[in-house]
C-alpha positions in Angstrom: -23.6 73.1 81.0 -22.1 74.2 77.9 -20.9 77.2 79.8 -19.3 74.9 82.3 -17.2 73.4 79.6 -15.8 76.8 78.8 -15.7 78.4 82.2 -14.0 75.6 84.1 -11.2 75.3 81.5 -11.0 79.0 81.3 -10.7 79.3 85.1 -8.2 76.5 85.0 -6.4 78.3 82.2 -6.4 81.5 84.2 -5.3 79.7 87.4 -2.6 77.9 85.4 -1.6 81.2 83.7 -1.4 82.9 87.1 0.6 80.1 88.5 2.7 79.9 85.4 3.5 83.6 85.4 4.1 83.6 89.1 6.4 80.5 88.7 8.0 82.1 85.6 8.8 85.3 87.5 10.2 83.2 90.4 12.2 81.2 88.0 13.3 84.3 86.2 14.2 86.0 89.6 16.1 82.8 90.6 17.8 82.7 87.3 18.7 86.4 87.6 19.9 85.8 91.2 21.9 82.8 89.9 23.3 85.0 87.1 24.1 87.7 89.6 25.7 85.1 91.9 27.8 83.7 89.0 28.7 87.3 87.9 29.6 88.2 91.5 31.6 84.9 91.8 33.4 85.7 88.5 34.1 89.3 89.7 35.3 88.0 93.1 37.4 85.4 91.3 38.8 88.1 88.9 39.4 90.4 91.9 41.2 87.6 93.8 43.2 86.7 90.7 44.1 90.4 90.3 45.0 90.7 94.0 47.0 87.4 93.7 48.8 88.8 90.6 49.4 92.1 92.3 50.7 90.2 95.4 52.8 87.9 93.2 54.2 90.9 91.3 55.0 92.6 94.7 56.5 89.3 95.9 58.5 89.0 92.7 59.7 92.6 93.0 60.6 92.0 96.7 62.3 88.7 95.8 64.2 90.4 92.9 65.4 93.1 95.3 66.3 90.5 97.9 68.2 88.5 95.2 69.9 91.7 94.1 70.9 92.5 97.7 72.1 88.9 98.2 74.0 89.1 94.9 75.5 92.5 95.9 76.4 91.0 99.3 77.9 87.9 97.7 79.8 90.0 95.2 81.1 92.2 98.1 82.0 89.1 100.0 83.7 87.5 97.0 85.6 90.7 96.4 86.6 90.8 100.0 87.7 87.2 99.8 89.7 87.8 96.7 91.3 90.8 98.3 92.0 88.8 101.4 93.4 85.9 99.3 95.6 88.4 97.4 96.8 90.0 100.6 97.6 86.5 102.0 99.4 85.6 98.8 101.3 88.9 98.9 102.2 88.3 102.5 103.2 84.7 101.7 105.4 85.8 98.8 106.9 88.6 100.9 107.6 86.1 103.7 109.1 83.6 101.1 111.3 86.4 99.7 112.4 87.4 103.2 113.1 83.7 104.0 115.2 83.4 100.9 117.0 86.6 101.7 117.6 85.3 105.3 118.7 81.9 104.0 121.2 83.6 101.6 122.5 85.7 104.5 122.7 82.6 106.7 124.6 80.7 103.9 127.0 83.7 103.5 127.5 83.9 107.2 128.0 80.1 107.5 130.6 80.3 104.7 132.3 83.2 106.5 132.2 81.3 109.8 133.7 78.2 108.1 136.4 80.4 106.5 137.0 82.1 109.8 137.2 78.7 111.6 139.7 77.6 109.0 141.6 80.8 109.6 141.4 80.3 113.3 142.6 76.7 112.9 145.5 77.9 110.7 146.3 80.6 113.3 146.1 78.0 116.1 148.5 75.7 114.1 150.8 78.7 113.6 150.5 79.5 117.3 151.3 75.9 118.1 154.3 76.0 115.7 155.4 79.3 117.3 155.0 77.8 120.8 156.9 74.7 119.8 159.6 77.0 118.2 159.6 79.1 121.4 159.9 76.0 123.5 162.6 74.7 121.3 164.4 78.0 121.5 164.0 78.1 125.3 165.3 74.6 125.5 168.1 75.5 123.1 168.8 78.6 125.2 168.8 76.5 128.4 171.1 74.0 126.7 173.2 76.8 125.3 173.4 78.5 128.8 174.2 75.1 130.3 176.9 74.6 127.6 178.0 78.2 128.2 178.3 77.4 131.9 180.1 74.2 131.1 182.4 76.1 128.7 182.9 78.9 131.2 183.7 76.2 133.9 185.9 74.4 131.3 187.5 77.7 130.4 188.0 78.5 134.1 189.5 75.1 134.5 191.6 75.6 131.5 192.7 79.0 132.7 193.3 77.6 136.1 195.2 74.7 134.5 197.1 77.2 132.2 197.8 79.4 135.2 198.8 76.4 137.2 201.0 75.3 134.2 202.4 78.7 133.8 203.0 78.9 137.5 204.5 75.5 137.4 206.6 76.5 134.4 207.6 79.7 136.1 208.3 77.8 139.2 210.2 75.2 137.2 212.0 78.0 135.3 212.6 79.8 138.6 213.8 76.5 140.0 215.9 76.0 137.0 217.3 79.5 137.3 217.9 79.0 140.9 219.6 75.7 140.2 221.6 77.1 137.4 222.6 80.0 139.3 
């Protein structure tokens, strides 16, 4: 019996040690698998982060290039807009100068027209005065011709009267000569 006190605990100890070692190796392999899983997860996480960083870097480079292209396009558009505005301003200024030149030409021509109208009015007044003078002279000539005719008729009457008087005087003188003779 005394042997039973030693053998049963020793068998129990050996069974316990076997189970303990088996369990310890399983725990150790689980722990190792867990560590490998954690290590793999960390490596995957680091790889994902590295990939994400690389992708973010590539995206940043692409975005930078895109912004640079947009900025270049905007600068080109702004330059074209400035040039277009300048061209419009130049065209506007040229049109304004042309308008002012035309306005000065128009004012000069209007002044010349006004002066010519005044000259035409003066000439028309002179023409009216000349026409009035001509009409006056025509009337004067008609009156003078009428007077001339009257004077011619009067002179003819006077001559006729003078001839008649001379004839009467001659006849009276002839009659007096004949009477006195």
